[in-house]
Backbone as CSV, one residue per row, in Angstrom:
resi,resn,N_x,N_y,N_z,CA_x,CA_y,CA_z,C_x,C_y,C_z
1,MET,0.853,-1.190,0.000,0.000,0.000,0.000,0.892,1.245,0.000
2,PRO,0.608,2.219,-0.882,1.455,3.414,-0.946,1.357,4.255,0.321
3,SER,2.422,4.954,0.579,2.456,5.838,1.739,1.510,7.013,1.530
4,ALA,0.964,7.543,2.624,0.019,8.661,2.545,0.742,10.003,2.458
5,HIS,2.076,10.013,2.382,2.811,11.273,2.356,2.468,12.136,1.146
6,PHE,1.982,11.535,0.061,1.634,12.326,-1.126,0.473,13.272,-0.862
7,ILE,-0.297,13.037,0.175,-1.436,13.898,0.508,-0.977,15.346,0.678
8,ASN,0.199,15.532,1.239,0.726,16.876,1.489,1.689,17.355,0.415
9,ASP,1.757,16.634,-0.696,2.686,16.957,-1.775,1.937,17.671,-2.893
10,SER,2.054,18.998,-2.945,1.323,19.767,-3.947,1.741,19.386,-5.368
11,GLU,2.997,19.033,-5.544,3.459,18.638,-6.879,2.745,17.371,-7.358
12,HIS,2.482,16.446,-6.462,1.728,15.226,-6.797,0.374,15.604,-7.385
13,TRP,-0.341,16.503,-6.725,-1.674,16.899,-7.176,-1.607,17.690,-8.474
14,ARG,-0.595,18.524,-8.644,-0.457,19.290,-9.885,-0.168,18.362,-11.078
15,LYS,0.615,17.319,-10.837,0.875,16.348,-11.901,-0.409,15.627,-12.287
16,ARG,-1.218,15.262,-11.305,-2.509,14.614,-11.603,-3.393,15.556,-12.408
17,ALA,-3.407,16.836,-12.038,-4.208,17.822,-12.775,-3.727,17.913,-14.219
18,GLU,-2.423,17.941,-14.410,-1.866,18.019,-15.757,-2.269,16.795,-16.579
19,GLU,-2.258,15.621,-15.960,-2.683,14.403,-16.655,-4.135,14.511,-17.107
20,MET,-4.994,15.031,-16.257,-6.406,15.168,-16.606,-6.592,16.173,-17.741
21,HIS,-5.829,17.260,-17.719,-5.891,18.245,-18.811,-5.465,17.596,-20.128
22,THR,-4.416,16.799,-20.079,-3.928,16.124,-21.278,-4.972,15.153,-21.817
23,LEU,-5.588,14.388,-20.927,-6.643,13.468,-21.354,-7.821,14.232,-21.958
24,ALA,-8.193,15.320,-21.327,-9.340,16.109,-21.792,-9.114,16.639,-23.204
25,GLU,-7.887,17.011,-23.518,-7.585,17.540,-24.848,-7.902,16.548,-25.954
26,ASP,-7.766,15.260,-25.662,-7.965,14.223,-26.672,-9.396,13.703,-26.749
27,LEU,-10.250,14.138,-25.853,-11.617,13.625,-25.826,-12.519,14.390,-26.778
28,ARG,-13.305,13.667,-27.525,-14.290,14.281,-28.416,-15.636,14.442,-27.719
29,ASP,-15.906,13.584,-26.761,-17.163,13.625,-26.011,-17.115,14.817,-25.053
30,SER,-17.982,15.791,-25.267,-17.932,17.020,-24.474,-18.238,16.781,-22.999
31,GLN,-19.114,15.842,-22.694,-19.411,15.551,-21.290,-18.202,14.918,-20.606
32,ALA,-17.543,13.997,-21.284,-16.339,13.378,-20.724,-15.240,14.424,-20.548
33,ARG,-15.087,15.311,-21.541,-14.082,16.374,-21.446,-14.360,17.280,-20.246
34,SER,-15.616,17.649,-20.071,-15.994,18.498,-18.930,-15.695,17.806,-17.609
35,THR,-15.962,16.507,-17.554,-15.682,15.743,-16.333,-14.189,15.749,-16.033
36,MET,-13.361,15.504,-17.050,-11.907,15.501,-16.856,-11.411,16.868,-16.406
37,LEU,-11.967,17.926,-16.985,-11.543,19.268,-16.586,-11.986,19.595,-15.165
38,ARG,-13.127,19.091,-14.763,-13.589,19.292,-13.385,-12.679,18.541,-12.408
39,ILE,-12.283,17.331,-12.790,-11.354,16.565,-11.955,-10.018,17.301,-11.856
40,ALA,-9.548,17.838,-12.976,-8.292,18.602,-12.978,-8.393,19.788,-12.026
41,ALA,-9.517,20.485,-12.055,-9.710,21.634,-11.157,-9.694,21.192,-9.698
42,ASP,-10.303,20.046,-9.410,-10.284,19.542,-8.031,-8.871,19.173,-7.599
43,TYR,-8.082,18.586,-8.514,-6.685,18.288,-8.186,-5.910,19.573,-7.907
44,GLU,-6.190,20.622,-8.660,-5.539,21.913,-8.403,-5.910,22.434,-7.013
45,LYS,-7.152,22.249,-6.622,-7.583,22.668,-5.277,-6.867,21.853,-4.206
46,LEU,-6.690,20.555,-4.453,-5.950,19.724,-3.501,-4.500,20.192,-3.395
47,ALA,-3.914,20.595,-4.519,-2.539,21.119,-4.500,-2.470,22.393,-3.667
48,ALA,-3.444,23.258,-3.850,-3.468,24.503,-3.076,-3.617,24.216,-1.588
49,ARG,-4.463,23.255,-1.243,-4.632,22.896,0.176,-3.339,22.335,0.751
50,ALA,-2.640,21.509,-0.037,-1.360,20.962,0.421,-0.358,22.089,0.670
51,GLU,-0.344,23.081,-0.215,0.550,24.228,-0.036,0.171,25.025,1.208
52,GLN,-1.119,25.168,1.458,-1.559,25.889,2.651,-1.142,25.147,3.911
53,ARG,-1.275,23.818,3.897,-0.840,23.045,5.067,0.657,23.218,5.285
54,ALA,1.422,23.203,4.199,2.873,23.335,4.304,3.284,24.697,4.840
55,SER,2.504,25.720,4.509,2.838,27.076,4.959,2.248,27.406,6.322
56,GLY,1.404,26.522,6.831,0.804,26.756,8.138,-0.459,27.599,8.102
57,THR,-0.995,27.858,6.902,-2.241,28.616,6.786,-3.384,27.774,7.354
58,PRO,-4.212,28.355,8.208,-5.331,27.590,8.781,-6.241,27.023,7.703
59,GLN,-6.657,25.772,7.869,-7.487,25.092,6.889,-8.862,25.723,6.732
60,GLU,-9.426,26.262,7.798,-10.760,26.839,7.685,-10.783,28.064,6.777
61,ASP,-9.626,28.655,6.508,-9.553,29.805,5.594,-9.545,29.362,4.138
62,ALA,-9.294,28.081,3.907,-9.218,27.583,2.528,-10.619,27.180,2.055
63,PRO,-10.924,27.444,0.787,-12.231,27.041,0.261,-12.338,25.521,0.186
64,ALA,-13.514,25.013,0.491,-13.766,23.578,0.425,-13.879,23.149,-1.039
65,LEU,-13.575,21.878,-1.297,-13.769,21.353,-2.639,-15.255,21.381,-2.939
66,GLU,-15.594,21.917,-4.080,-17.000,22.006,-4.469,-17.368,20.786,-5.285
67,ARG,-18.561,20.299,-5.098,-19.070,19.171,-5.880,-19.847,19.712,-7.065
68,GLY,-19.399,19.396,-8.256,-20.112,19.812,-9.457,-21.095,18.744,-9.884
69,HIS,-22.247,19.144,-10.365,-23.248,18.187,-10.862,-23.608,18.522,-12.267
């Protein structure tokens, strides 16, 4: 089982976001593309939260991940 240390690694989340952007570029299905871009945005938010934790910024000041429908 992988270590949970990646949770606090903003670069890990940014790489995942980049992967989703790359996948989205190749999709012809607009709904699938939108889903991939939404996932990429959520990964970017996770990266920002990891950076806030690293800098000591209180978590309650950070915006919560929004659920898109």
